[in-house]
NUBA-13736 format. One record per residue (C-alpha): residue in three letters; x, y, z. Coordinates in nm, 4 decimals. Example, Ala and Ser with C-alpha at 12.3 -4.5 7.8 and 13.67 -1.06 7.14 Angstrom:
+-----+----------+----------+----------+
!   r !       xx !       yy !       zz !
+-----+----------+----------+----------+
! ala !   1.2300 !  -0.4500 !   0.7800 !
! ser !   1.3670 !  -0.1060 !   0.7140 !
+-----+----------+----------+----------+
This chain:
+-----+----------+----------+----------+
!   r !       xx !       yy !       zz !
+-----+----------+----------+----------+
! met !   0.0022 !   0.0169 !  -0.0127 !
! gln !   0.0854 !   0.3494 !  -0.0720 !
! ile !   0.1203 !   0.5866 !   0.1859 !
! val !   0.1157 !   0.9860 !   0.1754 !
! thr !   0.2204 !   1.1837 !   0.4990 !
! ile !   0.1569 !   1.5598 !   0.4575 !
! ala !   0.3021 !   1.7514 !   0.7634 !
! lys !   0.1329 !   1.9569 !   0.9172 !
! ser !   0.1400 !   2.1072 !   1.3102 !
! ala !  -0.2379 !   2.0938 !   1.4012 !
! pro !  -0.4095 !   1.9332 !   1.7202 !
! ser !  -0.5746 !   1.6667 !   1.4914 !
! val !  -0.4764 !   1.4467 !   1.2537 !
! his !  -0.6379 !   1.3305 !   0.9291 !
! phe !  -0.6679 !   1.0188 !   0.7441 !
! cys !  -0.7986 !   0.9654 !   0.4129 !
! leu !  -0.7803 !   0.6210 !   0.2711 !
! thr !  -0.8639 !   0.6057 !  -0.1055 !
! ile !  -0.9962 !   0.2602 !  -0.3111 !
! asn !  -0.8800 !   0.3272 !  -0.6962 !
! val !  -1.2845 !   0.2299 !  -0.7783 !
! gly !  -1.6209 !   0.3802 !  -0.8057 !
! his !  -1.9278 !   0.2962 !  -0.9475 !
! asn !  -1.7987 !   0.4804 !  -1.2825 !
! asn !  -1.5725 !   0.1799 !  -1.3212 !
! glu !  -1.8928 !  -0.0705 !  -1.3041 !
! ser !  -2.0191 !  -0.3043 !  -1.5846 !
! lys !  -2.3233 !  -0.4256 !  -1.6670 !
! glu !  -2.2489 !  -0.7394 !  -1.4316 !
! thr !  -2.1781 !  -0.5042 !  -1.1751 !
! leu !  -2.3603 !  -0.2028 !  -1.2047 !
! gly !  -2.4904 !  -0.0328 !  -0.8174 !
! ile !  -2.2587 !  -0.2610 !  -0.6533 !
! ser !  -2.0028 !  -0.0257 !  -0.4970 !
! ser !  -2.2404 !   0.2123 !  -0.3918 !
! leu !  -2.4221 !  -0.0940 !  -0.2135 !
! leu !  -2.0486 !  -0.1840 !  -0.0469 !
! glu !  -1.9903 !   0.1876 !   0.0818 !
! lys !  -2.3431 !   0.1477 !   0.2136 !
! leu !  -2.2485 !  -0.1423 !   0.4087 !
! ile !  -1.9011 !  -0.0363 !   0.5120 !
! leu !  -2.0263 !   0.2997 !   0.6551 !
! lys !  -2.3136 !   0.1652 !   0.8461 !
! arg !  -2.1108 !  -0.1081 !   1.0114 !
! ala !  -1.8556 !   0.1917 !   1.1080 !
! gln !  -2.1368 !   0.3290 !   1.2932 !
! gly !  -2.1048 !   0.7404 !   1.2434 !
! lys !  -1.7105 !   0.7072 !   1.2815 !
! val !  -1.6123 !   0.6988 !   0.9319 !
! gln !  -1.7192 !   0.9664 !   0.6826 !
! ala !  -1.6843 !   0.9369 !   0.2714 !
! ile !  -1.6895 !   1.0927 !  -0.0883 !
! tyr !  -1.7777 !   0.9655 !  -0.3542 !
! gly !  -1.5414 !   1.0798 !  -0.6673 !
! gly !  -1.6735 !   0.8417 !  -0.9499 !
! thr !  -1.3756 !   0.6324 !  -1.0393 !
! ile !  -1.1904 !   0.7019 !  -0.6739 !
! thr !  -1.3803 !   0.6244 !  -0.2971 !
! ser !  -1.2428 !   0.8159 !  -0.0242 !
! tyr !  -1.2924 !   0.7494 !   0.3581 !
! phe !  -1.2204 !   1.0099 !   0.6193 !
! val !  -1.1625 !   0.9991 !   1.0118 !
! glu !  -1.0191 !   1.2763 !   1.1782 !
! val !  -0.9091 !   1.2358 !   1.5613 !
! pro !  -0.6470 !   1.4332 !   1.8045 !
! lys !  -0.3207 !   1.3271 !   1.7516 !
! glu !  -0.2925 !   1.1759 !   2.0852 !
! lys !  -0.5049 !   0.9131 !   1.9762 !
! trp !  -0.4090 !   0.8612 !   1.6117 !
! gln !  -0.3622 !   0.4821 !   1.6497 !
! glu !  -0.7192 !   0.4940 !   1.7794 !
! gly !  -0.8404 !   0.6861 !   1.4467 !
! leu !  -0.5919 !   0.4667 !   1.1899 !
! gln !  -0.7341 !   0.1480 !   1.3245 !
! thr !  -1.1223 !   0.2426 !   1.2713 !
! leu !  -1.0423 !   0.3653 !   0.9051 !
! leu !  -0.8259 !   0.0754 !   0.8589 !
! ala !  -1.1269 !  -0.1767 !   0.9656 !
! val !  -1.2730 !  -0.0478 !   0.6245 !
! leu !  -1.0673 !  -0.3096 !   0.4593 !
! asn !  -1.0342 !  -0.5641 !   0.7284 !
! asp !  -1.4010 !  -0.7585 !   0.6931 !
! phe !  -1.6094 !  -0.7684 !   0.3841 !
! asn !  -1.8571 !  -1.0327 !   0.5297 !
! phe !  -2.1646 !  -0.8526 !   0.6019 !
! ser !  -2.5319 !  -1.0384 !   0.6840 !
! glu !  -2.7964 !  -1.1019 !   0.4273 !
! asp !  -3.0302 !  -0.8937 !   0.6897 !
! asn !  -2.7974 !  -0.5989 !   0.6511 !
! ile !  -2.7462 !  -0.5954 !   0.2726 !
! ala !  -3.1164 !  -0.6689 !   0.2123 !
! ala !  -3.1576 !  -0.3420 !   0.4830 !
! glu !  -2.9031 !  -0.1444 !   0.2313 !
! lys !  -3.0541 !  -0.2249 !  -0.0933 !
! glu !  -3.4082 !  -0.1219 !   0.0504 !
! asp !  -3.2462 !   0.2153 !   0.1316 !
! ile !  -3.0516 !   0.2880 !  -0.2225 !
! ile !  -3.3682 !   0.1485 !  -0.4172 !
! lys !  -3.5796 !   0.3995 !  -0.2062 !
! his !  -3.3180 !   0.7128 !  -0.2353 !
! thr !  -3.3003 !   0.6175 !  -0.6463 !
! val !  -3.6642 !   0.6557 !  -0.6915 !
! asp !  -3.6611 !   0.9676 !  -0.5175 !
! met !  -3.3966 !   1.1662 !  -0.7166 !
! phe !  -3.4547 !   1.0165 !  -1.0363 !
! pro !  -3.7673 !   1.3072 !  -1.1392 !
! ile !  -3.5400 !   1.5886 !  -1.0337 !
! pro !  -3.4229 !   1.7049 !  -1.3358 !
! arg !  -3.0553 !   1.8337 !  -1.2152 !
! arg !  -3.0409 !   1.4906 !  -1.1321 !
! gln !  -3.1415 !   1.3604 !  -1.4616 !
! leu !  -2.9192 !   1.6228 !  -1.6970 !
! lys !  -2.6231 !   1.5107 !  -1.4734 !
! leu !  -2.6902 !   1.1263 !  -1.5797 !
! leu !  -2.7719 !   1.2846 !  -1.9382 !
! tyr !  -2.4284 !   1.4772 !  -1.9426 !
! lys !  -2.2007 !   1.1921 !  -1.8265 !
! his !  -2.3324 !   0.9588 !  -2.1050 !
! thr !  -2.3463 !   1.2089 !  -2.3679 !
! ala !  -2.0549 !   1.3875 !  -2.3294 !
! tyr !  -1.8607 !   1.0175 !  -2.2980 !
! ala !  -2.1115 !   0.8266 !  -2.5674 !
! asn !  -1.8773 !   0.5458 !  -2.5823 !
! ala !  -1.9292 !   0.4306 !  -2.1790 !
! asp !  -2.0183 !   0.0574 !  -2.1790 !
! ile !  -2.3553 !   0.0824 !  -1.9989 !
! asn !  -2.6034 !   0.3356 !  -2.0062 !
! trp !  -2.7994 !   0.4318 !  -1.6668 !
! asp !  -3.1647 !   0.3934 !  -1.6109 !
! met !  -3.3796 !   0.3607 !  -1.3140 !
! asp !  -3.5382 !   0.0680 !  -1.3819 !
! asn !  -3.1734 !  -0.1353 !  -1.4810 !
! tyr !  -3.0204 !   0.0306 !  -1.2068 !
! ile !  -3.3073 !  -0.1186 !  -0.8995 !
! arg !  -3.2855 !  -0.4707 !  -1.0797 !
! ser !  -2.9373 !  -0.4932 !  -1.0420 !
! val !  -2.8848 !  -0.4085 !  -0.6908 !
! gly !  -3.1496 !  -0.6184 !  -0.5988 !
! arg !  -2.9849 !  -0.8836 !  -0.7523 !
! tyr !  -2.6584 !  -0.9257 !  -0.4970 !
! thr !  -2.5907 !  -1.1517 !  -0.2257 !
! ala !  -2.2800 !  -1.1466 !   0.0333 !
! ala !  -2.0828 !  -1.3608 !  -0.1842 !
! asp !  -2.0725 !  -1.0938 !  -0.4701 !
! ile !  -1.9986 !  -0.8231 !  -0.2804 !
! gln !  -1.7165 !  -1.0178 !  -0.0750 !
! ala !  -1.5701 !  -1.1160 !  -0.4564 !
! phe !  -1.5934 !  -0.7483 !  -0.5498 !
! ala !  -1.4196 !  -0.5684 !  -0.2475 !
! gly !  -1.1600 !  -0.9050 !  -0.2806 !
! arg !  -1.0868 !  -0.7522 !  -0.6330 !
! tyr !  -1.0787 !  -0.3586 !  -0.5786 !
! tyr !  -1.0711 !  -0.3194 !  -0.1760 !
! val !  -0.6815 !  -0.4405 !  -0.1341 !
! ala !  -0.3103 !  -0.3284 !  -0.0805 !
! glu !  -0.1978 !  -0.2171 !  -0.4553 !
! asn !  -0.5438 !  -0.0634 !  -0.5078 !
! thr !  -0.5676 !   0.1497 !  -0.2102 !
! ile !  -0.3149 !   0.4419 !  -0.1187 !
! leu !  -0.3343 !   0.5886 !   0.2714 !
! val !  -0.2899 !   1.0176 !   0.3132 !
! ile !  -0.2123 !   1.1351 !   0.6455 !
! cys !  -0.2096 !   1.4904 !   0.7196 !
! gly !  -0.1162 !   1.5626 !   1.0612 !
! glu !   0.2317 !   1.4992 !   1.2559 !
! ile !   0.2862 !   1.1265 !   1.3673 !
! asp !   0.5873 !   0.9543 !   1.3718 !
! asn !   0.6055 !   0.7955 !   1.0466 !
! ala !   0.8224 !   0.4561 !   1.1207 !
! leu !   0.5682 !   0.4101 !   1.4021 !
! leu !   0.3003 !   0.4912 !   1.1279 !
! val !   0.4000 !   0.1513 !   0.8660 !
! gln !   0.4297 !  -0.0110 !   1.1576 !
! glu !   0.0964 !   0.0313 !   1.2913 !
! val !  -0.0499 !  -0.0042 !   0.9204 !
! asp !   0.1512 !  -0.3422 !   0.8860 !
! lys !  -0.0190 !  -0.4747 !   1.2084 !
! leu !  -0.3064 !  -0.3714 !   1.1361 !
! leu !  -0.3475 !  -0.4771 !   0.7687 !
! lys !  -0.1365 !  -0.7988 !   0.8275 !
! gly !  -0.3974 !  -1.0145 !   0.6111 !
! leu !  -0.4738 !  -0.7948 !   0.3098 !
! pro !  -0.4357 !  -0.8890 !   0.0157 !
! arg !  -0.1706 !  -0.7343 !  -0.2224 !
! gly !  -0.3878 !  -0.7508 !  -0.5135 !
! lys !  -0.3587 !  -0.5649 !  -0.8430 !
! gln !  -0.4183 !  -0.1713 !  -0.8868 !
! asn !  -0.7124 !  -0.0953 !  -1.0942 !
! pro !  -0.6213 !   0.0573 !  -1.4240 !
! val !  -0.7218 !   0.4464 !  -1.4368 !
! lys !  -1.0424 !   0.4619 !  -1.6323 !
! lys !  -1.0105 !   0.7368 !  -1.9200 !
! asp !  -1.3175 !   0.7078 !  -2.1595 !
! ile !  -1.2338 !   0.9101 !  -2.4848 !
! tyr !  -1.4600 !   1.2384 !  -2.4778 !
! thr !  -1.6908 !   1.2920 !  -2.7879 !
! gly !  -1.9335 !   1.5670 !  -2.7098 !
! gly !  -2.2797 !   1.5737 !  -2.8268 !
! phe !  -2.6203 !   1.6903 !  -2.7864 !
! ala !  -2.9273 !   1.5866 !  -2.5987 !
! gln !  -3.2534 !   1.7301 !  -2.4619 !
! ile !  -3.5420 !   1.6060 !  -2.1827 !
! pro !  -3.8580 !   1.7714 !  -2.1059 !
! gly !  -3.7780 !   2.0443 !  -1.8346 !
! lys !  -3.9969 !   2.1554 !  -1.5465 !
! lys !  -4.0522 !   2.5202 !  -1.3664 !
! ser !  -3.7310 !   2.6246 !  -1.5200 !
! ser !  -3.5078 !   2.5425 !  -1.8057 !
! leu !  -3.1188 !   2.4297 !  -1.7374 !
! ala !  -2.8222 !   2.3407 !  -2.0007 !
! tyr !  -2.5148 !   2.2542 !  -1.9502 !
! phe !  -2.2045 !   2.3062 !  -2.1764 !
! gly !  -1.9275 !   2.0499 !  -2.1953 !
! phe !  -1.5929 !   2.0984 !  -2.3557 !
! asp !  -1.2794 !   1.8732 !  -2.3714 !
! ile !  -0.9810 !   1.9440 !  -2.1214 !
! ser !  -0.8058 !   1.5900 !  -2.1064 !
! his !  -0.5508 !   1.7391 !  -2.3700 !
! val !  -0.5031 !   2.0970 !  -2.1524 !
! pro !  -0.0768 !   2.0905 !  -2.0332 !
! asn !  -0.1074 !   2.4243 !  -1.8445 !
! ile !  -0.3239 !   2.3795 !  -1.4952 !
! ala !  -0.2463 !   2.7627 !  -1.4774 !
! glu !  -0.3759 !   2.8902 !  -1.7468 !
! leu !  -0.7285 !   2.6798 !  -1.7269 !
! ala !  -0.7386 !   2.7631 !  -1.3517 !
! val !  -0.7493 !   3.1584 !  -1.4719 !
! leu !  -0.9856 !   3.0989 !  -1.7919 !
! leu !  -1.2400 !   2.9435 !  -1.5481 !
! lys !  -1.2385 !   3.2819 !  -1.3235 !
! leu !  -1.2348 !   3.5146 !  -1.6214 !
! leu !  -1.5447 !   3.3513 !  -1.8161 !
! ala !  -1.7503 !   3.2630 !  -1.4880 !
! gly !  -1.7279 !   3.6433 !  -1.4347 !
! arg !  -1.7732 !   3.7519 !  -1.7713 !
! leu !  -2.0798 !   3.5345 !  -1.7377 !
! glu !  -2.1639 !   3.6633 !  -1.4254 !
! arg !  -2.1876 !   4.0067 !  -1.5726 !
! ser !  -2.3741 !   3.9226 !  -1.9210 !
! phe !  -2.6949 !   3.7681 !  -1.6830 !
! ile !  -2.6525 !   4.0954 !  -1.3997 !
! asp !  -3.0043 !   4.1911 !  -1.2913 !
! thr !  -3.2063 !   3.8544 !  -1.4517 !
! asp !  -3.2590 !   3.5717 !  -1.2708 !
! val !  -3.0008 !   3.3492 !  -1.4660 !
! asn !  -2.7802 !   3.1746 !  -1.2546 !
! ser !  -2.4497 !   3.0516 !  -1.4030 !
! asp !  -2.1566 !   2.8143 !  -1.2694 !
! val !  -1.8160 !   2.7413 !  -1.4697 !
! lys !  -1.6037 !   2.4631 !  -1.3176 !
! ile !  -1.4280 !   2.1363 !  -1.3683 !
! ala !  -1.6815 !   1.8727 !  -1.3729 !
! gly !  -1.6784 !   1.4898 !  -1.4084 !
! tyr !  -1.4974 !   1.1975 !  -1.2392 !
! tyr !  -1.1362 !   1.2110 !  -1.1765 !
! gly !  -0.9851 !   1.0337 !  -1.5065 !
! arg !  -1.2738 !   1.1939 !  -1.6825 !
! arg !  -1.2512 !   1.6111 !  -1.6734 !
! ser !  -1.4240 !   1.8533 !  -1.8855 !
! leu !  -1.5007 !   2.2121 !  -1.8395 !
! leu !  -1.8606 !   2.2555 !  -1.7494 !
! ile !  -2.0388 !   2.5694 !  -1.8237 !
! ser !  -2.4217 !   2.5471 !  -1.6480 !
! val !  -2.6873 !   2.7950 !  -1.6918 !
! glu !  -3.0435 !   2.8184 !  -1.5514 !
! ser !  -3.3348 !   3.0276 !  -1.5450 !
! gln !  -3.7123 !   3.0520 !  -1.5466 !
! gln !  -3.7222 !   3.2883 !  -1.8403 !
! asp !  -3.9232 !   3.2184 !  -2.1917 !
! asn !  -3.6281 !   3.2972 !  -2.4420 !
! phe !  -3.3891 !   3.0139 !  -2.2933 !
! pro !  -3.2506 !   2.9702 !  -2.6317 !
! glu !  -3.1579 !   3.3123 !  -2.6850 !
! leu !  -3.0128 !   3.2981 !  -2.3168 !
! leu !  -2.7662 !   3.0490 !  -2.4565 !
! asp !  -2.6567 !   3.2469 !  -2.7198 !
! ile !  -2.5198 !   3.5051 !  -2.4329 !
! val !  -2.3278 !   3.1733 !  -2.3319 !
! ala !  -2.2057 !   3.1300 !  -2.7092 !
! asp !  -2.0612 !   3.4551 !  -2.7629 !
! asn !  -1.9016 !   3.4756 !  -2.4797 !
! ile !  -1.6999 !   3.1715 !  -2.4903 !
! arg !  -1.6312 !   3.3322 !  -2.8697 !
! arg !  -1.4912 !   3.6181 !  -2.7078 !
! ile !  -1.2704 !   3.4633 !  -2.4564 !
! arg !  -1.1228 !   3.3175 !  -2.7818 !
! his !  -1.1146 !   3.6428 !  -2.9702 !
! glu !  -1.0580 !   3.8943 !  -2.7244 !
! ala !  -0.7760 !   3.9974 !  -2.4696 !
! ala !  -0.9282 !   4.1022 !  -2.1144 !
! asn !  -0.8033 !   4.4169 !  -1.9874 !
! gln !  -0.5268 !   4.4134 !  -1.6803 !
! arg !  -0.7832 !   4.4409 !  -1.4179 !
! arg !  -0.9950 !   4.1205 !  -1.5135 !
! met !  -0.6833 !   3.9638 !  -1.5471 !
! glu !  -0.5678 !   4.0305 !  -1.1876 !
! thr !  -0.8822 !   3.9698 !  -1.0255 !
! ser !  -0.9209 !   3.6665 !  -1.2337 !
! arg !  -0.5660 !   3.5085 !  -1.1007 !
! asn !  -0.6451 !   3.5773 !  -0.7770 !
! leu !  -0.9882 !   3.4005 !  -0.7597 !
! ala !  -0.7659 !   3.1051 !  -0.9335 !
! met !  -0.5287 !   3.1142 !  -0.6331 !
! val !  -0.7464 !   3.1787 !  -0.4014 !
! asp !  -0.8895 !   2.8060 !  -0.5031 !
! tyr !  -0.5421 !   2.6164 !  -0.4669 !
! val !  -0.4816 !   2.7777 !  -0.0997 !
! glu !  -0.8295 !   2.6841 !   0.0006 !
! ile !  -0.7698 !   2.3081 !  -0.1325 !
! phe !  -0.4073 !   2.2460 !   0.0468 !
! gly !  -0.3812 !   2.5736 !   0.2779 !
! asn !  -0.4206 !   2.4957 !   0.6591 !
! asn !  -0.7844 !   2.4417 !   0.7408 !
! ser !  -0.8715 !   2.2098 !   0.3965 !
! ser !  -0.7398 !   1.8681 !   0.4798 !
! glu !  -0.9931 !   1.6530 !   0.3523 !
! lys !  -0.9725 !   1.8365 !   0.0196 !
! ser !  -0.6109 !   1.8045 !   0.0592 !
! cys !  -0.5954 !   1.4618 !   0.1367 !
! arg !  -0.7914 !   1.3548 !  -0.1475 !
! glu !  -0.6610 !   1.5591 !  -0.4472 !
! val !  -0.3496 !   1.3788 !  -0.3663 !
! ala !  -0.4646 !   1.0435 !  -0.3248 !
! trp !  -0.5651 !   1.1302 !  -0.6945 !
! gln !  -0.2486 !   1.2739 !  -0.8081 !
! phe !  -0.0662 !   0.9650 !  -0.7311 !
! ile !  -0.3464 !   0.7202 !  -0.8336 !
! gly !  -0.4126 !   0.8875 !  -1.1775 !
! cys !  -0.0503 !   1.1041 !  -1.2113 !
! gln !   0.1859 !   0.8458 !  -1.0384 !
! asn !   0.3055 !   1.1679 !  -0.8298 !
! met !   0.2043 !   1.4993 !  -0.6957 !
! phe !   0.1979 !   1.8055 !  -0.9209 !
! asp !   0.3920 !   2.1243 !  -0.7737 !
! val !   0.0907 !   2.3000 !  -0.5820 !
! pro !   0.3636 !   2.6125 !  -0.5033 !
! gly !   0.4724 !   2.5759 !  -0.8178 !
! thr !   0.1638 !   2.6124 !  -1.0041 !
! ile !   0.0266 !   2.9050 !  -0.7721 !
! gln !   0.3107 !   3.1130 !  -0.8899 !
! asp !   0.2645 !   3.0320 !  -1.2740 !
! ile !  -0.0787 !   3.1524 !  -1.2223 !
! ala !   0.0536 !   3.4505 !  -1.1283 !
! asn !   0.2260 !   3.4964 !  -1.4639 !
! val !  -0.0963 !   3.3731 !  -1.6842 !
! ser !  -0.1049 !   3.6764 !  -1.9593 !
! ala !  -0.4470 !   3.7578 !  -2.1410 !
! arg !  -0.2558 !   3.5915 !  -2.4555 !
! asp !  -0.2166 !   3.2776 !  -2.2759 !
! ile !  -0.5972 !   3.2271 !  -2.1550 !
! met !  -0.6541 !   3.3550 !  -2.5895 !
! asp !  -0.4777 !   3.0438 !  -2.6402 !
! ala !  -0.5924 !   2.7744 !  -2.3652 !
! ala !  -0.9155 !   2.8982 !  -2.4617 !
! glu !  -0.8576 !   2.8208 !  -2.8422 !
! asn !  -0.7418 !   2.4735 !  -2.7157 !
! ile !  -1.0401 !   2.3821 !  -2.5291 !
! phe !  -1.3515 !   2.5193 !  -2.7385 !
! thr !  -1.2539 !   2.3995 !  -3.0770 !
! thr !  -1.2903 !   2.0833 !  -2.9400 !
! pro !  -1.6705 !   1.9181 !  -2.9935 !
! met !  -1.9152 !   2.0669 !  -2.7920 !
! thr !  -2.1712 !   1.8644 !  -2.5649 !
! leu !  -2.5010 !   2.0139 !  -2.4806 !
! val !  -2.7418 !   1.8674 !  -2.2691 !
! val !  -3.0673 !   2.0468 !  -2.2023 !
! ser !  -3.3810 !   2.0180 !  -1.9384 !
! ser !  -3.6157 !   2.2481 !  -2.1214 !
! asn !  -3.9592 !   2.2900 !  -2.2937 !
! gln !  -3.8125 !   2.5194 !  -2.5529 !
! pro !  -3.7238 !   2.3951 !  -2.9037 !
! val !  -3.3046 !   2.4506 !  -2.8616 !
! asp !  -3.0700 !   2.3897 !  -3.1772 !
! tyr !  -2.7247 !   2.2777 !  -3.1054 !
! glu !  -2.5901 !   2.3533 !  -3.4331 !
! arg !  -2.7268 !   2.7109 !  -3.3530 !
! tyr !  -2.4369 !   2.7578 !  -3.0667 !
! asn !  -2.1809 !   2.5975 !  -3.2395 !
! gln !  -2.2001 !   2.8365 !  -3.5628 !
! arg !  -2.2148 !   3.0869 !  -3.2508 !
! leu !  -1.8869 !   2.9673 !  -3.0900 !
! lys !  -1.7052 !   3.0491 !  -3.4284 !
+-----+----------+----------+----------+
């Protein structure tokens, strides 16, 4: 097992155990099984362990006072020690998952997220639908869960990140003792489906909602991307001032499956025209250099994001990001160097990065009762 320590003087120690598997790694034969296993693990932990699901990775967290770090480590590593669950417990968690699925599916934003995933990555080997998912979850037995855990919840497919003050030699001894029987196993290949782009639309409810997506897997410069996100978000915010439009610009998707996502939501009856404004701002960022004041604001906001992730008060975020860097990239990128690079990003750099990103195939998925023409926005981007 890989163990990464982040030295930090603090009254508590934060443990993050990340397994290189999640629901996005499931096949047609294992649909829903990762969620079932995660729920069983958390139920057994009785609130002592928290979890975040990253689609392609699953992270479990424990935070304890530093004088009780051995106790916290033992609590967390119990996740890997026993996958024997009773049929009664399995049945109860199945019922909970099915109820949650039925409750969440009618929500337009939930449907749109699923539609976005399968439109932007159209070569995925499964297409999610509620009835199929419920049938799949309902058929799993204790033996199925043990087989799934035995394949993925193994040493080579796991990384432990600790943020705090711990003697490293003693830490390794404790891990070795607690996980003496854990199989070595094999690392799960990082799943990176090919981005394809495309268009899809479903009926809307009270509001209309749209997601624009663009591939960023080929973008080499993290600093330029970070500043571009802030600059475009600011321009959209100003474009929609004094309206009911909510817009956002962010990196979205699963670890290993990332895209630049622009979301727009409104109750207005001219939704296609609002999407014109988004397309016009995308075209503008490709062809028009931002002024010095806008660049300075965007650079500062981009720096703040990295400080928030890797600063003194965000152990959970930083541990998880470190885990992904080692799983997906095999080492950690240079955080101070990236922040310094952000300070040097120019308006010309942003135009070049925008040209690189926004000339890739666009994904557009819409939840609206107003007709939307995909080609209309492709033409406005040029």
